[in-house]
C-alpha positions in Angstrom: 0.2 -0.3 0.2 1.2 3.6 -0.8 1.3 6.0 2.5 0.1 8.7 0.4 -2.0 7.9 -2.6 -1.7 11.5 -3.7 1.8 12.0 -3.9 2.3 8.2 -4.9 5.5 7.8 -2.4 5.4 4.2 -1.6 5.7 2.8 1.9 9.4 1.1 1.9 11.5 -0.4 4.3 14.5 -2.5 3.1 15.7 -5.3 4.6 18.7 -5.0 6.9 20.9 -7.7 8.0 23.9 -7.5 10.4 25.6 -9.8 8.0 29.3 -10.8 8.5 31.8 -11.1 5.3 31.8 -14.7 4.0 35.4 -15.3 5.7 33.9 -14.6 9.2 31.2 -17.3 8.5 34.1 -19.8 8.3 33.7 -23.1 10.2 36.6 -25.4 10.0 35.5 -28.8 8.5 32.4 -27.5 7.0 31.6 -28.2 3.3 29.4 -27.3 0.6 30.2 -30.4 -1.5 32.4 -33.1 -1.0 34.2 -34.2 -4.4 34.5 -38.0 -5.0 38.1 -39.6 -5.2 39.1 -40.6 -8.8 37.9 -43.9 -9.6 40.8 -46.5 -10.0 40.0 -47.2 -13.6 40.3 -43.8 -14.4 43.2 -43.0 -12.6 45.0 -45.7 -14.0 44.2 -44.6 -17.5 44.6 -40.7 -17.3 46.3 -40.4 -13.9 45.0 -38.6 -10.9 44.8 -35.2 -12.4 47.3 -33.5 -10.2 50.6 -35.7 -9.9 51.3 -35.1 -13.7 51.2 -31.1 -13.2 54.4 -29.3 -13.3 55.8 -28.7 -9.9 55.6 -24.7 -10.4 52.1 -24.9 -11.0 51.0 -26.6 -7.9 50.3 -25.0 -4.8 52.2 -25.6 -1.6 49.6 -25.2 0.6 45.9 -25.3 0.3 44.2 -21.8 -0.4 42.6 -19.7 2.7 39.0 -20.2 1.5 36.1 -20.2 3.7 34.6 -23.4 4.8 31.0 -23.3 4.7 27.9 -25.3 3.7 25.8 -24.7 0.6 22.7 -23.3 2.5 24.7 -20.8 4.3 26.1 -19.7 1.4 22.8 -19.5 -0.4 21.4 -17.3 2.7 24.8 -15.2 2.9 24.3 -14.0 -0.8 20.4 -13.4 -0.7 20.7 -11.5 2.4 23.2 -9.3 0.8 21.0 -8.9 -2.4 18.3 -7.7 -0.3 20.2 -4.8 1.0 20.7 -3.9 -2.7 18.7 -1.5 -5.1 18.9 -1.8 -8.8 16.8 -1.7 -12.3 14.8 -4.9 -11.7 13.7 -3.8 -8.2 13.1 0.0 -8.1 12.8 3.2 -10.3 16.6 3.6 -11.0 16.3 7.0 -12.6 19.1 8.4 -10.6 22.2 6.5 -11.9 23.0 9.5 -14.2 25.5 8.8 -17.1 25.3 5.0 -16.4 22.1 4.2 -18.2 20.3 1.9 -16.3 17.9 0.1 -18.1 15.7 -3.1 -18.5 17.4 -6.1 -19.8 14.6 -8.5 -21.2 14.8 -11.5 -19.3 15.0 -13.8 -22.3 18.3 -12.2 -23.1 19.5 -13.2 -19.7 18.3 -16.6 -20.1 20.3 -17.1 -23.3 23.3 -15.3 -22.1 23.6 -17.8 -19.0 23.3 -21.1 -21.3 26.3 -23.2 -21.1 26.8 -22.8 -24.7 27.7 -19.0 -23.9 29.0 -19.4 -20.4 31.5 -22.4 -21.1 32.7 -21.0 -24.1 36.7 -20.9 -23.7 38.9 -18.1 -25.3 41.7 -20.8 -26.2 39.3 -23.4 -27.9 39.7 -24.2 -31.3 37.9 -21.3 -33.3 36.3 -24.1 -35.5 34.2 -25.4 -32.5 33.2 -21.6 -31.5 31.6 -20.7 -35.1 28.2 -19.6 -33.4 29.9 -17.2 -31.0 32.2 -15.9 -33.6 29.2 -15.4 -36.1 27.4 -13.2 -33.4 30.4 -11.1 -32.8 30.9 -10.5 -36.2 27.2 -9.8 -37.0 27.1 -7.3 -33.8 30.1 -5.4 -35.6 27.9 -5.3 -38.9 25.3 -3.8 -37.1 27.4 -1.2 -35.1 28.9 -0.4 -38.5 25.4 0.7 -39.5 24.4 2.2 -36.3 27.6 4.6 -36.5 28.8 4.7 -40.0 32.2 3.2 -38.9 34.0 0.4 -41.2 35.1 -2.1 -38.6 34.5 -2.7 -34.8 36.2 -5.0 -32.4 34.7 -6.0 -29.0 37.9 -6.5 -27.1 38.0 -3.4 -24.7 36.7 -4.3 -21.6 34.4 -1.1 -21.0 34.3 2.4 -22.0 37.6 3.5 -20.3 39.4 0.6 -22.1 38.0 1.7 -25.4 39.1 5.3 -25.0 42.4 4.1 -24.1 42.4 1.8 -27.1 41.5 5.1 -29.2 44.2 6.9 -27.9 46.6 4.2 -28.4 45.4 4.2 -32.2 45.9 7.9 -32.6 49.6 7.5 -31.2 50.2 4.5 -33.5 48.7 6.8 -36.5 50.9 9.5 -35.9 54.1 7.2 -35.1 53.5 5.6 -38.4 53.8 8.8 -39.9 56.9 9.6 -38.2 55.0 12.5 -36.2 54.9 11.2 -32.6 57.4 13.7 -31.0 55.7 16.5 -33.0 52.1 15.7 -32.0 51.8 15.4 -28.2 48.5 17.2 -27.3 45.2 16.0 -27.2 42.0 18.1 -26.9 38.9 17.4 -24.8 36.1 19.3 -23.3 35.5 19.7 -19.6 32.2 18.1 -19.7 33.3 15.2 -21.7 33.7 11.9 -19.6 36.8 12.0 -17.5 38.4 8.9 -19.0 38.9 10.9 -22.2 41.4 13.3 -20.6 42.7 10.4 -18.3 43.5 7.8 -21.3 45.3 10.8 -23.0 47.4 11.3 -20.2 48.2 7.8 -19.7 49.6 7.5 -23.2 51.7 10.4 -22.4 49.7 13.2 -24.1 49.8 16.7 -22.7 45.7 17.4 -22.2 43.9 20.5 -23.5 40.6 21.2 -21.9 38.1 23.4 -23.5 35.5 25.0 -21.4 31.8 25.4 -21.9 30.3 29.0 -22.7 27.3 30.5 -21.2 25.1 28.4 -23.3 26.8 25.2 -21.7 28.5 24.2 -24.8 32.1 23.9 -25.6 33.6 27.1 -26.9 34.5 26.4 -30.8 36.9 29.7 -30.5 38.6 28.2 -27.7 39.2 25.2 -29.7 40.6 27.0 -32.9 43.0 28.8 -30.3 44.1 25.4 -28.9 44.5 23.6 -32.2 48.2 23.7 -33.4 50.6 21.5 -35.3 51.1 19.9 -31.9 47.7 18.3 -31.9 47.4 14.6 -32.4 43.5 14.4 -31.6 40.2 15.4 -30.3 38.4 12.9 -27.7 34.9 14.2 -27.0 31.6 13.1 -25.4 28.5 14.4 -27.4 25.8 14.8 -25.9 28.0 15.7 -23.0 27.7 14.6 -19.8 25.2 17.7 -19.0 23.0 16.1 -21.5 23.5 19.1 -24.0 24.2 18.3 -27.7 26.7 20.2 -29.3 25.3 21.4 -32.9 29.0 22.3 -33.9 30.3 19.0 -33.4 31.2 18.6 -37.2 32.7 22.0 -37.1 34.8 20.8 -34.0 36.0 17.7 -36.1 36.8 19.9 -39.4 39.2 22.1 -37.4 41.2 19.2 -35.7 41.2 17.4 -39.3 42.6 20.7 -40.7 45.2 20.6 -38.2 46.3 16.6 -39.1 44.7 15.3 -35.7 42.3 12.5 -35.4 38.9 12.5 -34.1 37.7 10.2 -31.5 33.6 10.1 -30.3 33.1 8.7 -26.9 29.5 7.5 -27.3 29.5 5.5 -23.8 26.1 6.7 -23.9 24.4 7.0 -27.0 21.1 6.2 -25.6 19.3 9.4 -26.9 20.9 9.4 -30.5 20.4 6.0 -31.9 19.3 6.0 -35.7 19.3 9.9 -35.2 22.7 11.0 -35.9 26.1 8.9 -36.7 29.7 9.4 -35.9 30.4 9.4 -39.5 28.2 12.1 -40.5 30.1 14.1 -38.1 33.5 13.1 -39.8 35.0 11.1 -36.7 37.8 8.7 -37.4 37.0 6.5 -34.4 34.1 5.9 -31.7 32.9 3.3 -29.4 29.7 2.5 -27.7 29.3 0.8 -24.2 27.2 -2.2 -24.6 26.5 -2.4 -20.9 24.7 1.0 -21.3 23.2 1.8 -24.6 22.8 -1.8 -25.7 20.8 -3.2 -22.5 23.4 -5.5 -21.3 23.6 -5.0 -17.3 25.9 -2.4 -16.0 26.7 -4.9 -13.0 28.4 -2.5 -11.1 31.2 -1.5 -13.3 31.5 -4.7 -15.2 31.1 -7.0 -17.0 31.5 -4.7 -19.6 32.1 -4.4 -23.5 33.3 -1.0 -25.2 33.0 -1.7 -28.7 35.4 0.5 -30.8 34.8 1.4 -34.2 37.1 3.1 -36.8 37.1 4.3 -40.5 38.7 2.7 -43.4 42.2 4.1 -43.1 42.3 3.1 -39.2 41.3 -0.6 -39.7 45.2 -1.9 -39.7 45.6 -0.3 -36.3 42.8 -2.0 -34.4 43.8 -4.4 -31.5 44.0 -8.1 -32.7 42.6 -10.3 -33.3 39.6 -9.1 -35.3 36.8 -11.2 -36.3 36.4 -11.8 -40.0 34.2 -14.0 -42.4 35.3 -15.6 -45.6 32.0 -16.6 -47.0 32.3 -20.0 -45.3 33.6 -19.8 -41.8 34.6 -17.1 -39.3 37.5 -16.6 -37.9 40.1 -14.4 -35.9 42.4 -12.6 -37.8 46.0 -11.6 -36.3 47.0 -10.1 -39.4 46.8 -6.2 -39.0 50.1 -4.5 -40.1 49.7 -1.6 -37.6 47.8 -3.1 -34.9 48.2 -1.8 -31.5 48.3 -5.4 -30.1 45.7 -6.4 -27.5 44.0 -4.2 -24.8 42.9 -7.0 -22.8 43.9 -10.8 -22.7 41.3 -12.2 -24.6 38.4 -11.2 -26.9 35.8 -9.2 -24.9 32.9 -10.5 -22.5 30.9 -12.8 -25.0 27.6 -12.7 -22.7 27.6 -8.8 -22.8 27.9 -9.2 -26.7 25.2 -11.9 -27.1 22.8 -9.6 -25.1 23.5 -6.4 -27.1 22.9 -8.5 -30.3 19.9 -10.0 -29.0 18.6 -6.5 -28.2 19.1 -5.1 -31.6 17.8 -8.1 -33.2 14.4 -7.8 -31.3 14.2 -4.0 -31.9 15.4 -3.6 -35.5 16.1 -0.3 -37.1 12.8 1.4 -36.1 12.8 0.0 -32.8 16.3 1.5 -32.1 15.2 5.1 -33.1 11.9 4.6 -31.0 14.1 3.8 -28.2 16.3 6.9 -28.5 13.0 9.0 -29.1 11.3 7.7 -25.7 14.5 8.3 -23.9 14.6 11.9 -24.9 11.2 12.5 -24.1 11.3 10.9 -20.9 14.2 13.1 -20.1 12.7 16.2 -21.1 9.5 15.4 -19.1 11.6 14.9 -15.9 13.3 18.2 -16.8 10.1 20.2 -16.8 8.9 18.4 -13.4 12.3 19.2 -11.7 12.4 22.9 -12.9 9.4 23.2 -10.9 10.4 21.6 -7.8 11.8 24.5 -5.2 15.4 24.5 -4.6 16.3 22.5 -8.0 17.7 24.1 -11.1 19.5 23.0 -14.5 22.2 24.9 -15.1 23.2 25.9 -18.6 21.2 25.7 -21.9 18.3 27.5 -20.0 15.0 27.1 -22.1 16.5 24.4 -24.2 15.6 20.8 -24.5 18.3 18.2 -23.5 18.9 14.7 -24.9 19.1 11.7 -22.8 20.3 13.2 -19.4 20.6 16.3 -17.2 23.0 17.4 -14.6 20.8 19.4 -11.9 21.9 21.3 -8.8 20.4 21.6 -5.6 22.7 24.7 -4.8 19.6 27.0 -4.1 18.2 24.0 -1.7 21.4 24.0 0.3 21.6 27.7 0.7 18.3 27.9 1.6 18.0 24.8 4.1 21.4 23.6 4.8 20.5 20.3 2.9 22.8 18.9 0.7 22.8 16.6 -2.4 24.2 13.6 -0.1 21.4 14.5 2.3 18.6 14.2 -0.4 20.1 11.1 -1.5 20.0 9.4 1.5 16.6 10.5 2.3 15.6 9.4 -1.3 16.6 5.8 -0.3 14.2 5.7 2.6 11.6 5.5 -0.1 13.6 2.8 -2.4 15.0 5.5 -4.9 18.6 6.0 -5.9 19.8 9.5 -6.5 23.2 9.8 -8.0 25.3 12.9 -7.6 28.0 13.3 -10.4 31.4 12.5 -11.5 34.2 14.7 -12.2 34.2 17.8 -12.6 32.2 19.0 -10.1 31.4 22.5 -11.6 27.8 22.2 -11.0 27.4 23.0 -7.3 25.5 20.4 -5.5 24.8 18.5 -8.5 22.6 15.4 -9.2 22.3 13.8 -12.5 19.0 11.7 -13.9 19.0 10.0 -17.1 15.5 8.0 -17.3 16.1 5.9 -20.4 13.4 4.4 -22.2 12.6 1.8 -20.1 10.4 3.6 -17.5 6.7 4.5 -17.9 5.2 7.9 -16.9 3.7 6.4 -13.9 7.1 5.3 -12.8 8.7 8.5 -13.5 5.9 10.4 -11.7 6.6 8.2 -8.5 10.2 9.3 -8.6 9.4 12.9 -9.2 6.8 12.7 -6.0 9.9 11.1 -4.1 11.9 14.0 -4.8 9.0 16.7 -4.0 8.3 15.1 -0.6 12.1 15.0 0.4 12.4 18.7 -0.8 9.2 19.5 1.2 10.7 18.1 4.4 14.1 19.9 3.6 12.0 23.3 4.0 9.7 22.4 7.1 12.1 20.1 9.0 15.7 20.1 7.4 17.3 17.8 10.3 14.9 15.2 9.2 16.5 14.9 5.7 19.9 15.5 7.3 19.6 12.5 9.8 18.3 9.9 6.9 18.1 7.4 5.9 15.7 5.7 8.3 14.4 2.7 6.2 17.3 1.8 4.1 20.5 0.0 4.7 22.3 3.0 3.3 24.1 4.8 5.9 26.2 8.1 6.4 29.6 7.4 4.6 32.6 8.5 6.8 35.1 9.7 4.1 38.0 9.9 6.4 38.1 6.0 6.3 38.4 5.7 2.5 41.1 8.7 2.8 43.3 6.7 5.4 45.0 3.4 4.0 45.7 2.5 7.2 42.0 2.0 7.9 41.0 -0.3 5.3 41.9 -3.4 3.6 41.2 -4.5 -0.1 41.6 -8.4 0.7 40.9 -10.6 3.5 44.7 -11.7 3.6 45.4 -7.9 3.7 43.1 -7.6 6.6 44.8 -10.3 8.6 47.9 -9.2 8.0 46.9 -5.7 8.8 45.5 -6.8 12.1 47.9 -9.6 12.8 45.3 -12.4 13.0 45.5 -16.1 12.2 
């Protein structure tokens, strides 16, 4: 039952377990399964499976793993799952740039088939023709969606794909003897932070273009930044504010005239599918996050795939292997003369590739465009609703529509009540909602970022807005109630000082035991 039918805010109370970590549940001698010994007939034929291993491949002592029964393992992880919010449980509009959308369960069913999960990256490619066919056909789909001429699914996510783009830019100029001369990469302040980070990892000097009063990157500033030292441009569009740069082709032309290459960060292309393509703006490279735009679950940072596409002249620089088809069979091609090598050990995350393939196949070209249109419609509906909430604002591009998301601000709310974005986030959790603030750069004061995608209905969006309205009303009437939240959720106030002090945390159980000198 709803506590208030008029405001639509649900009566929510999340399960909260005082659940130890699994190592603390260890009981010596307890087992989840007892593996039978090798039958004598089998051992006589193939050995015991251990003694023939090289000595340097066998452990000197057994690993320190928790000893626990199957039933207790099941309870442990189900309890943890009950303390989580996610796209299949609540109205998850607040993940911002991370595109939390519904993943059809038939796709999940197929992705968990042993025919998918048990494919091994080192098995003979003649025994993996189905998997290679799906990779190849997804490549063809993405070529049509973007206008690029070849894709690789090897990068492990968006940041990995951006690093691959920066590596290709570096290799391209190196093949022309211009590596030392071209040592600068240009990006924009509201492009994804990984665009600057990947360029820095490759040793480039990063030049950042800031926004003008409309929230758009300044083309005149770009013209001043471009020089004979420019290696390339790495840019997100629409940027992380949800603002689409209508002069994007001019940006690309300016960089091309200086001899640089242009990489399009399309980690979130949810609002432009079937509407605009990277090739039409003249880009040389682009990538898509399959775990965002194409409905494979985000999975808390993975498993992910950053599908990287290039124009004809850059195909030979792609990481190897690429998946090819000779008219008879699919095969892995390692013969690329200018390849940057590998960007991960094996070829992508195949279940993520399969889900994206299935999603595209089920929607078709018209469905992809409709998904983009609905995502933009949902986003602008929310924009109009939030602009009417006291204390909220949408900086930049005032009076204009946005694409797939908006970076809003609670600056006025904070000044008038003392309630911050973090406070609102914690109170929203009491109603089963997640509100995301922002990643770098924190130019927008007291930011919060909402991206509804095409998955949510008007009723669900109204429910989420009702939650925001209720929290804001509380902030003006009784700010301490919001500041002391949450009350019904497992979320708690985070003591950031712990995270800032390496002496107070350990990233593994072994490190924890060592730090605290426990057995």
